[in-house]
N, C-alpha and C positions, 0 to 999 in steps of 0.2 A: 162162453170161454173164460172170461175173467173170474166168474164164480168158481169154476173147475180148478183154475189155477191157484186161487187162494186156498180151496180146500186141500189141494195137493200139498201147498206149502205148509199148512197146518199139520198134515199127516207126517211130513218129513222133518219138521222141526221138533227137537227134544225141548219140551218146556220144563224147566226146573225153577225151584223157588229162587235160587241164587240169580238165575238169569233174569227173572222178574224184578228182583231188587236192584240189580245192576242197571236195568233199563229204567226203573223208577228214579234212580239217582241221576241218570242222564237227563231225563225230562225235568227234574227239579233243578238242576244245574243251568239248564237252557232257559227255563222260563219261571222258576220259583214254584210255590205251591199250587198256583193257579193252573200250571201246566200239567200237574199230575192229576189225570182223570182216568176212570176206567176205560172210557172210550179211546183215549190217547194210547193207553197200554195195549188195548186189544189190537188196535191198528198197527202199532209198532211191532207187536209180537205175533200178529197174524193168528190170534186165538180168540176165544170167547170169554165173556165176562165170567162165566161159571169156573173156568180153569184158574182165573186170576184170584177169585175168592177161596177156591179150593186151596191154592198153594199159600196165600199170604193173608187171607182174611179181608177185613174191610179196608177202606182208603186210610182211615186213621191208624189202623194196625200196621198198614204198609208204611206210612210216614214214620211211625215209631221204629219200625224195623230198620228202614233206611238210615234213620238217625243212629240207631245202635251199631249198624254195620260200619259207618264212617268213623265213629267215635272209638270203636273197638280197635280199628286199624291205627288211629292215632295214638291210642294208649299203648300200643305195642312198640312204640319208638324206643330205642335203647341209645345210650351214649356210645360214642366211638371208642372210648377207653373202658376196658373191663373193670378198672379200678376206680371208676367215677365216684365222687363223693356224693352224700345225699342231696346237697344243694344243686350239683350238676344233674342229678337224675330229675330233680323237680323242674329245672330249667328246660331240660330236653322234652319232657312230657307237656309242659306249659306251652313250649313253642310249637310242639306238634299240633296241640289243639288250637292254637292261634292260627297256624297255617291251614288246618282243616277247615276252619270256618271262613278263612279268606278264600279258599278254593270252592267252597260250597255256601254260597251267600244265604241260602234258605236255612242253613243249619242252626244259626244262633237262636231263633225263635223256638224251633222244635227242641233243642237241647235244654233251654230254660224251662220249657213246659214239662219235659221229663223230669227234670231235677225237682221241680215244685210239686207235680202231681203224682209222682211214682218214686218215692224214696227207696222202695224195695226192688226197683227195676235194675236191669243189667247195666244201663248207662250211668246212673247215680252211684251204684254200687262200685262200679269199675273205676270211675274218677276218684272217688273218695279212698278206695283201696290203694290205687296207684300212687296218689299224693300222700296218703295218710302214713303209709309205710315209711316213706322217707322223713316225714315229720317225727316219727318215733326214732328213726336212726339219727336224727339231729341232736337228740338228747332231750327233746321236750318232755317234760313230766306227763305221765299218762293222764292225769286229770285234766290237762289242757289240750289233749290230742284233738278233741272235736272242734274246739274253738280255733285252734291253730289251723287245721285242715280246712275248716269252713272259710276262714279268712283268705286262705290262698285260692280256693275254688271260687269264692265270690269275686275276688280280684280278676282272676283269669276270665270268668264269664263276662263280667262287666266291661273288661278292656277289649276283648274281642268282639263284643257285640257292637262297639262303636263303629267298627268297620263292616258291618253287615247290612244287607238288604232287609228293610223292614216292610212287611206286606202292608199295603194300604197308605204307604208314604206318598204324599202328592206334592212333595217339595220341588220335584223336577230334577233333583240331583240323583243320577243314575250310577249304578256300581261301576260302570265303565267310563264314567266322566273322567276328564283329565285331572289327575291328582295335583299336579303342579300348578295348573291354572286355578283350581279350587282353593289351594293353600294360599296362593298369591293373592287372591281377592280377599280371603278372610284376613290375611295379615295386613293388607293394605287398610282394610276397614278398621282393624284394631289400632293401627298407627295414627289413623285420623281421629281417634278418640281424644277428648281433652285430657292431657296428661295430669292435670290437677284433680280431675274427678276419677280417672281410671289409671293411676300410676303403674299398677302392676300389669294390667293388660297392655299398656303402652310399652312397658319395658320388655315384654316377652314376645312381642309381635314377630320380630326377626327370628326368634327361636322356633316359633310355630311354623314358619315358612320353610325352614331347613330340617325340621325333625324327620327321623326315620321311624316309622311305626313299630317295626320289629325291635329296634334298639330301645325305644321308649318302653315298650312292653317288657323287655327283660330288665330295664332299670327298675320298673315297678316290682317285679318279682324279687330283685335284690333288696329293696326297701322292706318288702313284706318278710322276706327271710331274715333280715337284720333284726326286725321286731320280734319274730318267732324265736329266734336263738337267744334272745335276751330272757326268755321264760325259763331257761335252763338253771 
């Protein structure tokens, strides 16, 4: 009876590429890359492995596609004002990428891999095009476009990766750990350092406890933009 019920479910379910990708993202969000297996997908979708491979290819190809799907949605973010400046456009897309990686903890590693190994791919091209157009609109000389856009992209990826889950991390610090407790413990440890040996760390301990990740991220974007606009 159970076998017939599963077969009936398979016949009645419309399996599409988008549905597989959405399900893959759900599995990744719930348990990271280790949770995304062909077996988990077939059980969740009540289908066979052949149908998965037919629609989305191998597991690595599915991971790349899931990454592209999430990043493409983030890159579509637009400022609330139609008359936004290039700097505002950059802040909007940068914050959209920041929030996407905060919402999808598995994304940082996959995004970095795509940037490094596939410069022709949709993810790399999409990010550079979205950011690069605004670099040009800022008045940066064309000869400096690549360096300026790369600096922004590298800052964005580096900053957001600090808040991401890293596969294989055995530190015991989990993504759902209490942020306030974690920062308080780190700040206390910094304050206990010898101020003669570590004057800077001792001085910023309180700031570290109180900082807001998104505001700090946007401050970094402002600093990078200030440097880029000096190229004009």
